[in-house]
Each structure stands twice: as structure tokens, then as C-alpha cells.
C-alpha positions as CSV (number, residue, x, y, z in Angstrom):
1,M,-5.8,18.7,8.9
2,K,-3.4,20.4,6.5
3,T,-1.6,18.2,4.0
4,I,2.0,18.6,2.9
5,L,3.5,16.8,-0.1
6,V,7.2,16.2,0.4
7,V,9.0,15.4,-2.9
8,E,12.4,14.0,-1.7
9,D,14.4,11.0,-3.0
10,E,16.7,10.7,-0.1
11,E,15.1,8.3,2.3
12,L,16.7,9.7,5.5
13,L,15.5,13.3,4.6
14,S,12.1,12.0,3.8
15,E,11.9,10.3,7.2
16,I,13.0,13.5,9.0
17,Y,10.4,15.6,7.1
18,F,7.7,13.0,7.9
19,D,8.5,12.6,11.6
20,T,9.0,16.4,12.2
21,L,5.9,17.6,10.4
22,K,3.7,14.7,11.6
23,K,4.5,15.7,15.2
24,E,3.3,19.2,14.3
25,G,-0.1,17.8,13.3
26,Y,0.2,17.7,9.5
27,N,-0.9,14.9,7.1
28,I,2.3,14.1,5.2
29,L,2.5,12.5,1.7
30,I,6.0,11.4,0.6
31,A,7.0,11.1,-3.1
32,G,10.4,9.8,-3.9
33,S,10.3,11.1,-7.5
34,G,8.7,13.7,-9.7
35,N,6.4,11.2,-11.3
36,K,5.1,10.0,-8.0
37,A,4.5,13.6,-7.0
38,F,2.4,14.0,-10.2
39,E,0.4,10.9,-9.2
40,Y,-0.4,12.4,-5.8
41,L,-1.3,15.8,-7.4
42,E,-3.9,14.0,-9.6
43,E,-5.6,12.6,-6.5
44,T,-5.4,15.6,-4.2
45,V,-4.1,19.2,-3.9
46,P,-2.0,19.6,-0.8
47,D,-1.7,22.8,1.2
48,L,2.0,22.9,0.6
49,V,4.7,21.2,-1.4
50,I,8.3,20.8,-0.2
51,L,10.2,20.0,-3.4
52,D,13.8,18.7,-3.8
53,V,15.6,20.4,-6.7
54,K,17.5,17.2,-7.7
55,L,15.3,14.1,-8.3
56,P,16.1,10.8,-10.0
57,D,13.6,11.1,-12.8
58,I,12.9,14.7,-13.5
59,S,14.4,18.0,-12.2
60,G,12.6,19.8,-9.4
61,T,12.4,22.9,-11.6
62,K,10.4,20.8,-14.2
63,V,8.2,19.5,-11.5
64,L,7.6,23.1,-10.3
65,E,6.7,24.2,-13.8
66,R,4.0,21.4,-14.1
67,I,2.7,22.3,-10.6
68,R,2.3,25.9,-11.7
69,E,0.4,24.9,-14.9
70,K,-2.3,23.2,-12.9
71,H,-2.1,24.8,-9.4
72,S,-0.7,28.3,-9.8
73,K,-1.4,29.4,-6.2
74,L,-0.1,26.2,-4.5
75,P,2.8,27.2,-2.2
76,V,6.0,25.4,-3.0
77,I,9.3,25.4,-1.0
78,M,12.3,24.3,-3.1
79,C,15.1,22.6,-1.2
80,T,18.4,21.0,-2.0
81,A,21.3,19.4,-0.2
82,Y,23.7,20.4,-3.0
83,D,25.4,23.7,-3.7
84,P,24.0,25.1,-7.0
85,P,26.3,26.2,-9.7
86,D,26.9,30.0,-9.9
87,D,24.6,30.3,-13.0
88,Y,21.7,28.3,-11.5
89,A,18.4,30.2,-11.2
90,I,15.0,29.1,-10.4
């Protein structure tokens, strides 16, 4: 079974990801912070990461940088519920 790590601090969005992806047959790990995501990534390498841009402890872009350092080929989908500023680039 493929595993997806969802890094999302909004509980409702986490539940939606979990319910939807679980129904599709994926094993889902939910991390509510960047640091929790790092804990999961020390234990296992998922098949995909869905990563919120805005997290309570560390920015999603910083999490992405650390993911790339250790797992350069790991697919990551960056998501946000906020409109980025005009000069924002990932």
C-alpha cells in the first residue's frame, strides 16, 4: 500500500485529506507541523508528501528544503489556503 504524508496544521483539512485518500486505498500519515513531519521522515519515506506552505513552527518552503536534502526524488505537492504575495516564489 502506498503511503502519503500530509503536513497540514488545519484540523478540518487534515481530516478531509485523510478521509478522501484513505477511501482511495492509501496509507495516510498526518503531521500538524514541520517538526512532526521530520519525525515521520526519520521513521519512513512515504511515496508522496502533501505539504502546506504555512505551518505553525516552520515554513513549508523550509520543510521542502530539508526534504530535498535527504530525499531528493520524493514527490512533494505544495498547497496553501492563502493567497501568496506577488513576490512569493517557491
